C-alpha positions in Angstrom: 129.7 93.0 131.0 133.3 92.6 130.0 135.3 95.3 127.6 135.3 92.4 124.9 131.7 91.8 124.5 130.7 93.2 121.1 128.5 96.3 121.4 125.5 97.0 119.0 128.1 97.9 116.0 130.6 99.8 114.1 130.7 103.5 114.5 131.0 104.4 110.6 128.5 102.2 107.7 127.5 103.3 104.2 124.4 104.6 105.2 124.6 107.8 106.4 123.5 107.3 110.1 124.8 106.4 113.3 124.9 103.0 113.6 123.2 103.3 117.4 120.3 105.3 115.8 119.6 102.6 112.6 119.6 99.9 115.3 117.4 101.4 117.8 113.7 100.8 118.1 113.4 104.7 117.7 114.1 104.4 114.1 111.8 101.6 113.2 108.9 103.7 114.6 110.4 107.0 112.8 111.0 104.4 109.5 113.4 107.0 107.8 114.4 106.3 104.1 118.1 105.1 103.5 120.4 104.2 100.9 124.0 102.4 100.3 126.0 104.9 99.1 126.7 105.2 95.7 124.8 102.1 94.3 122.5 103.7 92.5 124.6 106.3 91.0 127.1 104.0 90.0 124.1 101.8 88.2 122.5 104.5 86.8 121.6 102.5 83.3 119.7 99.8 85.7 117.5 102.3 87.5 117.1 103.9 84.2 116.0 100.7 82.8 113.5 99.5 85.8 111.7 102.6 85.6 110.5 101.4 82.1 108.9 98.6 83.9 105.2 98.3 83.7 105.0 95.8 86.6 107.1 94.0 89.5 107.7 91.2 87.4 109.6 92.9 84.6 111.2 94.8 86.8 112.5 91.6 88.6 113.4 90.2 85.0 115.2 93.3 84.0 117.0 93.2 87.3 118.4 89.4 86.9 119.2 89.9 83.3 121.4 92.8 84.5 122.8 90.8 87.2 123.8 88.1 84.9 126.1 90.6 82.5 127.5 92.3 85.1 128.8 89.7 87.3 128.9 86.9 84.8 126.2 84.9 86.6 125.0 82.9 83.5 126.7 79.3 83.8 127.8 79.6 80.2 129.9 82.9 81.0 131.7 81.5 83.6 135.6 81.0 83.2 136.8 77.5 82.5 140.2 76.5 83.9 142.2 73.3 82.6 142.6 70.6 85.2 143.1 66.9 85.1 140.5 65.1 83.7 139.3 68.3 81.3 138.1 71.6 82.0 136.9 72.8 85.7 134.7 75.7 85.8 135.2 78.3 88.2 132.5 79.0 91.0 130.8 82.7 90.5 129.8 83.6 94.2 125.7 85.0 93.7 123.4 86.7 95.2 121.1 84.0 94.5 123.5 81.2 96.0 123.5 82.7 98.9 119.7 83.2 99.5 119.3 79.4 98.5 121.7 78.7 101.4 120.1 80.7 103.7 116.8 79.2 103.3 118.5 75.9 104.0 120.3 77.1 107.2 120.9 80.7 108.3 123.9 79.9 110.2 125.7 78.2 107.0 128.9 79.6 105.1 126.0 81.7 103.0 124.6 83.4 106.0 127.6 84.4 107.3 128.6 85.8 104.1 125.1 87.7 104.1 125.6 88.7 107.9 129.1 90.3 106.9 127.5 92.0 104.5 124.9 93.7 106.7 127.7 94.2 109.3 130.1 96.5 106.7 126.9 98.3 104.9 124.6 99.3 108.1 127.3 98.6 110.9 125.2 96.0 113.0 127.3 93.3 114.8 125.7 89.7 114.7 124.6 88.2 117.9 124.2 85.1 116.5 125.8 82.5 114.2 125.6 78.9 115.2 125.4 80.2 119.0 125.3 83.3 120.5 128.2 85.7 120.2 129.1 86.9 123.4 132.8 88.0 123.1 134.7 88.8 120.3 137.4 86.2 121.0 134.0 83.9 121.5 134.1 80.6 119.7 131.4 81.5 118.0 132.8 85.1 116.6 136.1 83.8 115.4 133.8 81.3 113.3 131.6 84.0 112.1 134.7 85.8 110.6 136.3 82.6 109.1 133.2 81.7 107.4 132.0 85.0 106.1 135.6 85.3 104.0 134.9 82.1 102.6 136.4 82.3 99.4 133.7 79.6 97.6 131.2 82.4 98.4 133.1 85.5 99.1 134.3 86.9 95.3 132.9 88.1 92.5 132.2 91.8 94.1 129.2 89.7 96.5 128.9 92.4 98.4 128.1 94.7 95.1 125.8 92.3 94.4 123.7 92.1 98.0 123.9 96.3 97.1 122.0 96.3 94.4 119.6 93.9 95.4 119.0 95.9 98.4 118.7 99.0 96.7 116.6 97.4 93.9 114.0 96.1 96.7 114.4 99.3 98.3 112.9 100.7 94.3 110.5 97.5 94.1 108.8 98.7 97.5 108.3 102.1 96.7 107.3 101.4 92.8 104.9 98.4 93.2 104.8 96.1 96.6 104.3 99.1 99.0 104.0 102.2 97.8 103.6 104.8 100.0 104.4 102.6 103.1 107.0 103.4 105.8 106.6 99.9 107.5 105.0 96.5 107.4 103.3 94.5 109.6 105.5 91.1 109.8 106.1 87.8 112.1 108.6 85.7 113.1 108.4 82.5 115.1 110.7 81.3 117.7 110.8 78.7 120.3 112.7 80.8 122.6 115.3 83.5 122.9 118.5 82.2 122.6 118.8 84.3 119.3 117.3 86.9 120.5 118.7 89.3 123.5 115.6 90.8 125.7 116.3 94.3 126.2 113.3 95.6 127.8 110.1 94.1 129.0 107.4 97.0 128.5 103.9 94.5 129.7 103.4 91.2 129.4 103.1 91.2 125.9 105.5 93.8 124.8 108.9 93.6 124.3 112.2 95.2 123.3 114.5 92.5 121.8 117.8 92.6 120.1 117.5 90.8 116.8 120.6 89.1 114.8 122.0 91.8 112.3 119.8 89.8 109.7 116.5 88.1 110.5 113.9 86.3 108.5 109.9 87.7 108.9 107.0 86.4 107.3 104.1 88.6 106.1 102.1 85.5 106.9 101.2 85.2 110.9 100.3 81.1 109.6 104.0 80.7 108.0 105.4 81.9 111.3 103.3 79.3 113.4 105.3 77.0 111.6 108.9 77.8 113.1 108.0 78.1 116.5 105.7 78.1 119.6 106.2 82.0 120.3 105.2 84.6 117.7 107.0 88.0 117.5 104.2 90.8 115.8 106.2 94.3 115.1 106.4 96.5 112.1 109.4 96.6 110.1 110.7 99.8 108.4 110.5 99.2 104.6 114.1 100.8 104.6 115.3 97.5 106.6 114.0 95.1 104.1 116.8 93.7 102.0 114.7 90.9 100.1 110.9 90.0 99.9 109.0 86.9 98.6 107.2 88.8 95.3 110.7 91.0 94.4 111.8 88.1 91.9 109.7 85.4 89.9 111.9 82.5 90.7 114.5 82.4 93.7 114.9 80.2 96.5 112.6 81.7 99.7 109.8 82.0 97.5 107.5 79.5 99.5 107.7 80.5 102.6 106.3 84.8 101.9 109.9 85.7 103.4 110.8 88.8 104.1 114.8 89.1 105.2 115.2 91.7 107.4 118.1 93.9 109.0 118.1 94.0 112.7 118.6 95.6 115.9 116.3 96.4 118.4 112.5 95.7 117.8 109.5 96.4 119.9 107.6 93.5 119.3 104.2 91.7 120.3 104.9 88.1 121.7 101.8 86.0 121.5 102.0 82.7 123.0 100.2 79.5 121.5 
């Protein structure tokens, strides 16, 4: 293994745990609570407002309105700049636009921005973007770096938007969606292990795989069946869930019961169709 091969991640992150620990299968079994430093403290008014919400739908509406006000996401609030043929609208990057892009193609530029946010906040390197990332100097790594910084999607404090989405997701799971739960049973369908590094084989059914730093799972095994001949079943720590299908009343990922999950090493049960 060459020295220029990416490891599991950075030595620093914003969640106060060693990255190697956060990425480990042991972390997933222990499933401790984590938070991105300073997000709730800097947005006390949001979480005070959420505390008054009687249900998840009301909380989601409050969060949506807060994000519009904070980041100018309503089309009528976007800047207008003069140009040939009349006024032109400045594009404001949005967490919802990134989710929409992820839903179409996890390896598009929107996916690179989301993976870059995970790298920045949780310290985990991506292992796949369009192709396996095997070296820092590889074409895949360079493409990932270029796309995660693309100006169209990497503006308007997009990482801060994603920080808030994550912390709202954590709040909503604890309050409404999975109170008292430390982990959820989720499924992922794959056709091969191109995007997943095999770390250890426990037996014929159980393996430890290194997931990409951000991956999609489903709470519905039937939905996972549609995405591959092999179903990976695992318990995902609630603290590694970035987004889930009922978090907001209207969003691009609602139809597939999708969960966005922070990666690392997972002990999974593999079932073959």
